[in-house]
C-alpha positions in Angstrom: -50.4 -107.0 -51.4 -53.3 -109.1 -50.2 -54.8 -108.0 -46.9 -52.7 -104.9 -46.7 -55.2 -102.1 -46.9 -52.7 -99.5 -45.7 -48.9 -99.7 -45.9 -47.5 -101.3 -42.8 -50.7 -103.1 -41.8 -50.2 -106.6 -40.6 -51.7 -109.6 -42.2 -54.2 -111.7 -40.3 -51.5 -114.4 -40.0 -49.1 -111.9 -38.5 -51.7 -110.6 -36.0 -52.6 -114.1 -34.9 -48.9 -114.9 -34.5 -48.4 -111.9 -32.2 -51.5 -112.7 -30.2 -50.1 -116.2 -29.7 -46.9 -114.7 -28.4 -49.0 -112.7 -25.9 -50.4 -116.0 -24.6 -53.6 -116.4 -26.6 -54.6 -119.9 -27.5 -56.5 -120.7 -30.7 -59.5 -121.4 -28.5 -59.3 -118.0 -26.9 -58.8 -116.3 -30.3 -61.9 -118.1 -31.6 -64.0 -117.1 -28.5 -62.9 -113.5 -28.7 -63.3 -113.1 -32.5 -66.3 -115.4 -33.1 -64.3 -117.2 -35.8 -64.3 -121.0 -35.6 -61.1 -122.5 -34.2 -60.5 -124.5 -37.3 -60.5 -121.3 -39.4 -58.1 -119.6 -36.9 -55.8 -122.7 -37.3 -55.9 -122.5 -41.1 -55.2 -118.7 -41.1 -52.4 -119.2 -38.6 -50.8 -121.9 -40.6 -51.1 -120.1 -43.9 -53.4 -122.7 -45.4 -56.2 -120.2 -45.6 -54.5 -117.3 -47.5 -57.6 -115.3 -48.3 -59.9 -115.0 -45.3 -63.2 -113.1 -45.4 -63.2 -109.4 -44.6 -65.3 -109.9 -41.5 -62.8 -112.5 -40.2 -59.9 -110.1 -40.9 -61.8 -107.3 -39.2 -62.6 -109.4 -36.1 -58.9 -110.4 -35.8 -57.8 -106.8 -36.2 -60.2 -105.6 -33.5 -58.9 -108.1 -30.9 -55.3 -107.4 -32.0 -55.7 -103.6 -31.6 -57.5 -103.9 -28.3 -54.7 -106.1 -26.9 -52.0 -103.7 -28.1 -53.9 -100.8 -26.5 -54.3 -102.7 -23.3 -50.6 -103.6 -23.2 -49.5 -99.9 -23.8 -51.9 -98.7 -21.1 -50.5 -101.1 -18.5 
């Protein structure tokens, strides 16, 4: 179970997919996470299957923030 620290945790690819559904572009994801757009693209497509922990953490931070903002609205 790569990238699943806790049962039920989403993979970086799943989080990026959900952010895309919320209207995030790869450019916006890159700007908000500090991850190069090319890396975002490779993670999203599944080409990059084992991203670095700091990349996963940055994606998770943006994902959690957006979920909290949506619930608060």
